[in-house]
C-alpha positions in Angstrom: -11.1 13.6 17.3 -9.5 13.5 20.5 -8.6 9.8 20.0 -7.4 10.3 16.6 -5.0 12.6 18.1 -4.3 10.2 21.0 -3.3 7.4 18.5 -0.7 9.6 17.0 1.1 10.5 19.7 1.3 6.7 20.9 2.4 5.5 17.1 6.1 4.2 16.4 7.8 3.3 13.7 5.1 0.6 12.3 2.5 3.4 12.2 4.6 5.4 10.3 5.6 2.3 7.3 1.7 1.8 7.4 1.8 5.8 6.7 4.5 5.4 3.6 2.2 2.2 2.5 -0.9 4.6 2.0 1.3 7.4 0.4 2.7 5.0 -2.3 -0.7 3.3 -2.5 -1.9 6.8 -3.0 0.8 7.3 -5.6 0.1 4.2 -7.5 -3.6 4.9 -7.2 -3.3 8.2 -9.7 -0.5 6.0 -12.0 -3.0 3.3 -12.2 -5.8 6.5 -13.5 -3.1 8.3 -15.5 -2.1 4.8 -17.5 -5.5 3.8 -17.8 -5.2 3.3 -21.5 -2.3 1.7 -21.9 -1.9 -2.1 -22.2 0.0 -2.6 -19.0 -2.3 -1.6 -16.5 -4.7 -3.8 -14.5 -8.3 -2.7 -13.2 -7.6 -5.4 -10.5 -4.5 -3.2 -9.6 -6.5 0.1 -9.3 -9.4 -2.1 -7.3 -6.6 -2.7 -5.0 -4.8 0.2 -4.2 -8.0 2.3 -3.7 -9.3 -0.9 -1.2 -5.9 -0.5 0.7 -6.0 3.2 1.3 -9.9 2.7 2.3 -9.6 0.2 4.5 -6.3 1.6 6.2 -8.6 5.1 6.8 -11.1 2.7 8.5 -8.6 0.6 10.1 -7.0 4.0 12.2 -10.3 5.7 12.5 -11.8 2.5 14.3 -8.7 1.6 16.0 -8.2 -1.6 14.5 -4.7 -0.5 13.4 -2.9 -3.3 14.2 -4.4 -5.1 11.2 -3.1 -3.1 8.7 0.1 -4.9 8.2 -1.4 -7.9 6.9 -4.3 -6.5 5.2 -1.5 -4.0 2.9 0.5 -7.0 2.0 -2.1 -9.0 0.9 -3.7 -6.2 -1.2 -0.3 -5.1 -2.5 1.0 -8.4 -3.1 -2.8 -8.5 -5.4 -2.3 -5.3 -7.0 1.5 -6.4 -8.3 -0.1 -10.2 -9.3 -2.6 -8.1 -11.4 -0.4 -5.7 -12.7 2.3 -8.7 -13.6 -0.7 -10.5 -15.0 -1.6 -7.3 -17.4 2.0 -6.0 -18.0 3.1 -9.3 -19.6 2.4 -9.1 -23.3 3.7 -5.1 -22.8 7.0 -6.7 -21.6 7.4 -9.8 -24.1 6.8 -6.8 -26.9 9.9 -4.8 -25.4 12.3 -7.2 -24.9 11.6 -8.7 -28.5 11.8 -5.1 -29.8 8.9 -5.9 -32.4 6.9 -2.1 -31.8 8.5 -0.8 -28.8 11.9 -0.5 -28.0 12.0 1.0 -24.8 10.1 1.1 -21.7 7.8 4.0 -21.1 8.7 6.4 -18.0 5.0 5.5 -16.6 5.9 1.8 -16.6 8.9 2.0 -15.0 7.2 4.4 -12.1 4.5 2.7 -11.9 7.0 -0.4 -10.8 8.8 1.8 -8.7 5.8 2.5 -6.4 4.0 -1.1 -6.6 7.3 -2.7 -5.4 7.7 0.4 -2.7 4.3 -0.2 -1.8 4.7 -4.1 -1.3 8.3 -3.7 0.2 7.5 -1.2 2.9 4.0 -3.2 3.8 6.0 -6.4 4.6 8.7 -4.0 6.8 5.2 -3.3 8.4 4.4 -6.4 9.6 8.2 -6.8 11.7 8.0 -3.3 13.1 6.0 -1.8 16.4 3.3 -0.1 15.6 2.6 1.9 19.2 5.6 2.8 21.3 6.1 0.9 24.8 4.7 2.1 27.7 2.0 4.3 26.0 -1.1 4.7 27.2 -4.1 2.7 26.2 -7.5 3.3 26.0 -9.8 2.5 28.9 -11.5 -0.6 27.4 -8.2 -2.0 27.2 -6.9 -1.9 30.8 -6.4 -4.6 33.0 -8.3 -3.8 36.4 -5.9 -4.5 39.9 
């Protein structure tokens, strides 16, 4: 427990963006569950966002958090890809106005949170994960 608290103390802006990505991914995951009966949700998206949350937690616990930005970007991009593939017919139906004349609020919220997850995961790549000069673990210190 002490090691996890130390990691929180030396966290920087990039780490907070990763935590925000996890939060947006959790909201997206819940939106996938809520809209699972609709034609625009995909089980691939559901799995990608679930994996994103679980992998981030595991990376943080095992102190391999430097891999989180890349993994988050890949998983959120895959999730959006599955979502786009699944919602193509729904969007085409709305644009042509055959059965539906407007987008549902669930679709709009899903779209917003999917792209927030992807945007924050990309931003976390370019931001530092740890504060400069923060104490590192004993295994990482260089002996003089």
